[in-house]
N, C-alpha and C positions, 0 to 999 in steps of 0.2 A: 504492498498499498504506500504510494508514495505521491498521492493527489489528492486536493480536497475533492475532486467525482468522485475518487475510493472511498474517502472517508463517508460522503455522505451516502453514496449507495450503500456500505456496510451497516451506518448508523439505521438508516430507513429499513433495511434488511431486518434488524434486530427490532426496529419499532414493531414490525408485522407480527413477530415469532414472540415477545415478550410484553408484559405489561408497563405501560408506559411511565417513567419517570417523572417525577416533579419538575418541569421546565425550570421553577425560579431556583430550585436546590442545585440543579445541574449549572445555573449560570451561574450561581453563588460560587461554586464550587470554582469553575473556569475562572471567576474574578480572584479568588484566593491565591491562583497560581499565578495571575498576572501580578499581583501585588508581591508573592513571593519574587518572583523574578525580577520584578522591581528593585525590591531590597537587595537582592545581591549585585543589581546591576546586568543589563542585557536585553533581548529581546524576546516579546511573545511569539510562540512556536505560529508558523501558518497553520498546522495542525489541529492546534489547540482553539485557536481563532475561529477556525471552521468549526470544530468541536462546539461550542457555544452556538454558532448559526445553528447547527445542526441538531442541536440537543433540544431545540424547540419544536423543529418539525417531528423529531421523537417525541417529543411528550404532547404532542396532538397537533403542530404546527398554524396555530389560529396565531401566535402574537407575530410570525412574521407574512401573515398576510393579512391582518386587521386591515381594512379599507377605510375609507372616511367616513366620517358621522358614526364607527363603532363605539359602542356604548359598553363594551367589555375592556376590562383594566388588564394592562399589558404585564408579562411576567420579566419583559428585559429591564435590565437595574439600568435605571434613568437617573440623569443628575437634579440636582435642586432646579439650577439654572441650564441653556442648553449646551453648555461645554465644561461644565464644573465636573472636575476628576470623582470618580467614586471607589471610595478605598483605594486611592493612589492610583488609578488607573483611569486610561480615557474611554467617556460614556459608549457603550455600543452603537448608540442610534444619535442623531443630533442636526437638525436643520436640513433633513434630507441627504445625511450622509451615513453610512455603515461602515464601521471599525473593519478594520482587514488585517491591519497589523502594530504592532507597538515597541519600539525602540526606546530604551532610557540609556542616556549620554552621562558619564561622569569622569571624574579624572582619572579614576581607575578604568574607564572603558571608554575610551575615546571614539572608537569608530566602529559603526555597524553596518549591515546590508540590509533591505528592505526585501520582500518577497516579491516574487515577479506577478504580478497582479495584470488582470485585464482590464482595458476599456481606460478613463479617465480617473483619474487620481487625486488628492488633496491631501494636506499635510497640515497638522496644527499642531503648535508645542506648547508644552507648559513649563517654564522655568522655574526651578525651585532653588535661585541662587540669591544673595544680596543685590540691591540696587545697584551699588558700584560695580558690580561683575557684569550684570544685567547689560548696562550701556555698551559694554564692550564684546560681550560673546556673540557668537555668528554663528550658524549652524546649515551649511551648504548642503542641500541635497541634489545629486546627480547621478545620471548611468554614465557609464564606461565614454560615451561619445562627449560628454561634458557638458551634458543638457541639464539643467534643472534650475530652481531657483535660491536664494539663500534667506531663511527666517532669521529675526533678530528677536530680543526678550527686551529690548529698550521700551520704557515706558510701559511694560509691563509690569504688575503686582506678582508677589510670589504665586506662582501654582495659579496663576491667571492665565487664560491661553490667547495665544495669536490668532488672529483672523485668517481662515482657511486658504491655502494657497495652492494653486496647482503646482502639479509635477507632471514631469513628462511620462509617457508611458514608458515601463522599462523594456528594457532591450530582452533579446533570445538569452542572452548570459551574461552572469555580472549582476543583474537585478539594479535595483535603485541604493545608492548609498548615503550614509548621512554621517558628519563628522562635525566635534567642536572645534572651534579657533579662536583667536583673539583677532585683533584689529588689523594687525601685521600677519595674518595668515598662518601663525604658528599655533601650535599647541598653546591652550589657554595655560598663564601661569597662576595665576589669582583664586581660583577653582580651591575652595575650603573641601574639607573631607564630609562627604554627606551631601556636597552642593550635585543636584543632577539636573537633568532634563529630559522631559519623555516627550518623544516625537509620538501621533499617532498619523496613520496611512489611513486613509478613507477613500470609499468608493462610493457613486452616487446610488444610492439606494433605490429600489423599485418602488414605486405608489403601492403596489400590492404587500410586499412586505414592510413598509415602513409604518413605525408603530404609532398612528395620528393620535394626539390627545382625544379626549371625550368633547363633544358639541359643551358650548358654554353660551350666554345670552352675547349677540352678536353688538358691537358697538354701534356707536352712531357715526356713519360716514360724516366725512369732512367738506366744508364748504368748498367751490371752487369757483372760478370764471365762466366756466363752461363745465358741465359735468356729461358724461356718457356711461349708462349703467343698464343692468338687464331690461329696464323699461323704455329705453331711446327707441324713437322710430328704426327702423331698419330697411338696408338697400342692399342690392344685388351684388353678394359679393363670390362670384362663381371660381374667383382664381383661390381663394382660401378653403374651398370646399375640402380638398383632400387632405387638410390640417385637422379639420373641423370636425370633419366626417357627421355634420348636422347640417346638410342643405346649403343654401347659396345664401339666404337673407339674413346678414347680421347688423347688430345696432350700430350705428354709425354717427359722427358729427362731423364739421367742419369750422376749423380755427383757422387764423394767420400766424403764419410762423414768423417771428422776430426776433432780434437778440433780447434774450431775457423771456422767451415762451417756454416755460417747464410744463412738462405732464405727470403725472405723479398716479401711478396704481396704487390703489390699495383694496384690501380685505379683510372681512371681520371672521374668517375661519380659514382652516386650510382649504387648497385647492390650486386650481391653477387658470393662468389667464394669458391670452392670446392676444399681442395688440399690434396693429397694424397700419403705416401710414402710407396712403397713395398705393396700397397693395403691397408694400414692404414690410413683413414682418420684423418688428424692433425688439420685441421680448426672446433676441436671440443674441448668444454669443459667440456666433461666427459659423454655425452649423450648415449644411447646404441641406436644405428641407426639400426641396424637388427630389424628386427618384433619378439616380440612386443618391439615397441619402448618404452625409460623410458628416465626420467631426471637424471641426473647426481648427487653427492652431491650438496647441495644448496651453500657450502661454492665454489666451482669451478664454479659457473654459471659467465659466461661472456657476457652482453650484446649485441656483437659484434658477438658471435659463436652461430650459432642456426641452429640445424638438419642438421651439418656436413658442414656449410656454415659460411664463415664470410660475412659479411654485410657492406655495406659501404651505408652512408646517405645524404651524403654533396655532392654537385658541388666541381669539383677540386681533387686535389690528397689525396688519404688516402692510408696511409701504415702501415703494420703489420710486425714487426721481430719475427722469429722461427728460436731457435737453431736447427740446423743439424747436430752437432754433435753424435756420440756413445751415450753419456751421455742425451742429450737432446731429442734423440728419444726414449730412453729407458723409459722417462716419458708418451710415449704413445704406449710402449708395442712393440716396436720395436727392436730387438735384433740385433746389429752388431757388426762386429769390427772395429777398427780404420783403417783409410784408405779403407774400404770395399764400394764399388758403391751401391747406391740405385738407385730406380727408382721413379723419381718425377711427379706426375698426376696431371692433374688440369682441372677443367671445371666451365666454367662462365657464367653468366647470365646477361649479361647487355645492355642497348637499342644499343649500338654502339663498340660493343667488347672492351672496354678502359679497359683491364686488362691486367696483367702480374706478372709472378713469376720470383723471380732474384735470383742465389744462387752465393754468393760469397765465395772465398775459401781462407782459411787461406794463409799467406805468404810461397813462397817455391812451394807448389803447382804447378803441371802442367797438364793441359789440353791434353789428346790425340790428334794427329794431324793426317791430310791426310799423305799415306804412298802409294810414288809411287810404284807400282809393274809393273811385266813383264806379256806376255801374259799368256792366261788360257786356259781350255778346254772351258768354256763359253765364254771366252773372248779372240777369237784366233787374228792372227795379220790381216788376211784377213775374210771376212766372207759376203756373199750375197752382192756384191759389193761394199765392204766398208774397209776403211784400217783404223786400231787402231791406234789413234794417242796421245791417254793417257789411262793409265791405273790406277786405284787410289785406294787403299783401306782404306776405310771412317768411323771412328768410328759410330757405332751405340747408339748413345750417346742424339738425338735431337739438340745437338750442332749447331752454324751453319760455317762452313768449308770452306775454298776456294782453290777453284783449279785452277791452272795456266796453260794457253793452248799455252801460246808463242805467237808465230805468226796466229795459228789458230783461227778464226773466231767462237766464240761460237754459233753462231744463226745458222750457217751449219750443226752443229754435232749432230749426233745421239746419244742419251745416251741410254746407254744397263746397267740397275742394275742386279746385281747377288749376290745372297745372299749364305753366305759359307756354311748357313746351312738351313734346312726346316722350316721357322717359319711365320705361319699366322699373316697377316695383318701386315707388317711391311710398312710404307710409306716411301716415299722418295722424297724429294723437290728439284729442280735443276730449281734455280732460282725462278719464281712463279709455275711450271708447279709439277704437283703430279702425282705421281705414285707409285708402290710397287716395292718390290725387291721378286724374288725365287732363289732357286737353281738350275732349270733347265729351266725354263721358262721366264729367265729374257727376252730375245728378242720379247716376244709377248707381254711384259710391256715396250717396249723400248719408248723414247720420244723426240720430237725435241720441242727446245724453241727457237722459232727465234725471241723472244723479247729481247735476253742477248746483250749487249752491247758487242761491238767488242775489245773494250781498256779496260776492267775491268774483274778481276778474279769474279770467277762463283761459287755463295753460293752453297752449299751444305747440307742437315740435311737429318738426317737419323735416322728416331724416334727409341726410344728406346728398345732394345734388347741385347742378352749375346753375340753375334758375331758382328763383323764388316761387314762391306757388302763391294762388288767388285763393281767399276763403271768404263763402258768402254766408252770413248768418240770415236767416227767415223766418217771421213768423206767419202762422196762419190766417187766412183770411175768412170772413164769411161769405155764404155764396150769395146772398143779397146784397147788393150793392158794390161786388167787386168789379173791377175795371177791364174788362173781357177786352177790349180795344185794345188796350197797354199792353196784355200781358202776352210776354215771351215764349217761345217753344226751343228753349233749346236744346233738347232731344229729340228735334227731327231728324236727327243723324246721333246712333247710339255708340259711335265709336268701335266700331265692331265687337261689339259685348253679346249679340243675338240675341238680347233678349226684350228690345223695348221698340216699340212703333215699326214694325217689319210691314211685309206686304202682305194684302189679304191673302189666305192659304186659297190655292190650285184645287178642283175638285179631282181627285186621282193622284195627285203631286204628292212626293216624299216630304215630310217635313225637313227642317231644314238641318236639322242636325242628323240625320240619317241620309243624305242627298249621295254620299260616294259609299254607303256600304255596300257591298259586296255578294251578301246575301237578301234574299225574299225578307223584305220589312214591311212596316205600316204604312199608310197613305192616308191621304183625308178622304171622306166618303161626306158629302153634304147630304143632313138629315132632314134640316128644317130652317127657317128663316124666321123673323120677328122685325116689320119694321114702324116706325109710327104711325101707320095708319091702320096696325092690327093692334093699338091700344085702345084701351076703354077712355071714358072721359077724366078719367084719375089718371092716365098714363100709366095703368097696368095690364098686362098680358101674360099669360102662360102656353107654354109647350111641351109637348112630351118628347124625351129624347131617349134613344137604345138603352144608353148606359152612363153613369156617372163619373165611371173610370175610365174610360177610354173616349173622353171628349172633350173639345177644342171648341171656344167660341170665340168668333170674332167679333168685336165691339168698334163699332165705326161710328162716327157721330160728324155734322159737319153746322157749326154755329155752337152757341154756348148752351150743352146738354150735359145731364150727367145720371147715370144708370146705377140701380142697384138689383141683383142676382139673388136668386135662394133656390138652393136644390132639395127637394122636398122638403123646404123648411130651414135648410142648414144655410146661413149666410157665405157667400162666394169666397168671404176673407177665410172663412175656417174651412173649406173643402179644397182652396189650392195646393198645389203639391210641393210648395215649400221652396218655389224656385224666387229667382231676386227678383221677379217682375210679373205682375204690377204690384208696387208697394207705394207708400206713404211717399210723394204727396198725391198721385194719381189714384190710389186708392183710399180715401178717407173716410173714416164712419161708416163704411159699407157701400159708399158713394164712388162711382168709377166714373173720372172726369178727365176730360185734356186743358178744362176753364180756358178754351180759346174761341174765337169766331169763325177761326179756318177749321182745317179739317183736319181729324184725330182720329187714330185708329191702332187698335192693341189686339193680341191674342191673348185668352188665358186658356191655360190647357190643365185639365183635369187627366191625365195619361197614368201619372204617378202618385196621385191624390193618396195620403193616409190611410191606411185601414178604419174603417170604423165613422169615419166623416162624412161621405157621401156614397158609397160604394154600394149601388143598389141597381137593379135594373128596371127600363122604363121608368126612367124619373120625370118630375116634373119642376120645370124651369119656371119661378116667377121672376116678372120683368117688371120693375117699377123704373118710370121717367119722370124727370122732370127738365123740361126744357123749354128756354125763353122764345119768342114770338118768331117765327122764320127757320128754327134751328129742326133738325131732322136727328134721326137715330136708324139704324139699321146693325141687327146683330144676325150672325149666319152660324148656324151650330153643324159641329162636323163630328163621324165618328171615327175611330181608327182603325181600319182592318187593315189585313194580310194582302200585299198586292198579290194579283196573282199571275 
């Protein structure tokens, strides 16, 4: 047996044939061995160190596989602080690193060799020497090629740790050497008997083995000029999909890059966070993230930056600051000019989404704000029974902007988002309601937010894009007295959504969503019509159709008119199949109308109606019409049948 793998296999086989020992006792025994060797001066055997890890596997394996959010207590001996010695020995795990080997250097034992470890490694030193000795002591670490850093004890109190320092990968022969020298490079002459330096060699622990702490209360996130968090509007970031494995829509903001601009990542629990600027990941220590992946220079290795993510390992607050100035971004290969806006994208993997990215701007910087505008082609003063009470131009930067509606109750408003150019996947958040904007189909994407407070400004965020968005706030108006001649029809074209104001179906033709089917499919079959002439003096009429679940109704009006439909007494809004359209405002309080003096037509489809709503044969459709003088209504009923 001469390898860690051999030892692991042997111990695992033993674990399968014998009762598992207590892992805590095994580790304490290993720690005792470590402490004994430290007292004698020397290094911890690589097999002893391996035994410490495999003992946990033999004892049940849970301590090494403890994941995020686990409530189990770990049997791994942990220090009171992240890097404090435990009974004179380095901690087994700390800040995402796992102990590989320990070396103790002293006046009697000046030069040692580390084991040949795989992958990227880091070294931490604990100096148990007098302050005057510590200021002069040096600990070079290197491989036979002469590569390696030099650790120092300067400014470190007795037995306090140095920062983890990256060390070069060990070579095939010779391992990694460590020794003590004075300022002149010679053997130190002022070491007292008992003075020691303990050096721990660490590797990057996997997230599945690392003993994360138990959950605690999430601290409050700090405030910044611009904030990006899990609730921020998302944009299409297809180039990052391979790294996130979570689709292409990610939270994003925009901010100007200037001298003094900083970006601070924050986490309130253990997890990992990816941050990219203009498509380039900055939470990276030089790794090649695209396939084939490759490690960066060992000198740039950072234990918290792995695979494009910033990792956090402790409960409570963790932060890290990045330079978002043009010079700082140039270090990541991002070339921009002073004052140029950049797009910042983030993706977090945390048990409770306790992460945030904050951008702070230098003094004198201004953040674009909401600008009031007048009616536009997509946001007319009147449309579909609504009146425009506010029109705003909102920056597409992901930041929170406030819209004041004065005496208007925001909970009663219909919000209509309209992009000023066609941009795919631009999210809009109004309060807590999420929708998207479109250059011609914003009315299809309109939303209400009844939970909004009546006495507070409305928070609006638009995900990062190149152009600002127009947002209209509309209040419903009464049918009586509505200015139909002034009412706009911005949904004359539906922007390709295929759910609004199409052409009347043709008897024998396929529905638009089945046009390209290669198999026999459903076609329209006209079964009945109802026009204004068929209604009684109160505007009511009835018609019997073959089915309520294979039904389509084409509703057409010319002039100001509105229609209410019931199928065997079930209001039409309860029998529709859950499609986007028709919806508020065209369908309001059971009445369907285009609120226009011109022609209006739309299709109601019931071919996928929810079971139990109106699923019956030969139902009776009741029609109720209210129309101004001269207005006409025509309804055409179709049954869906299989084409011959």
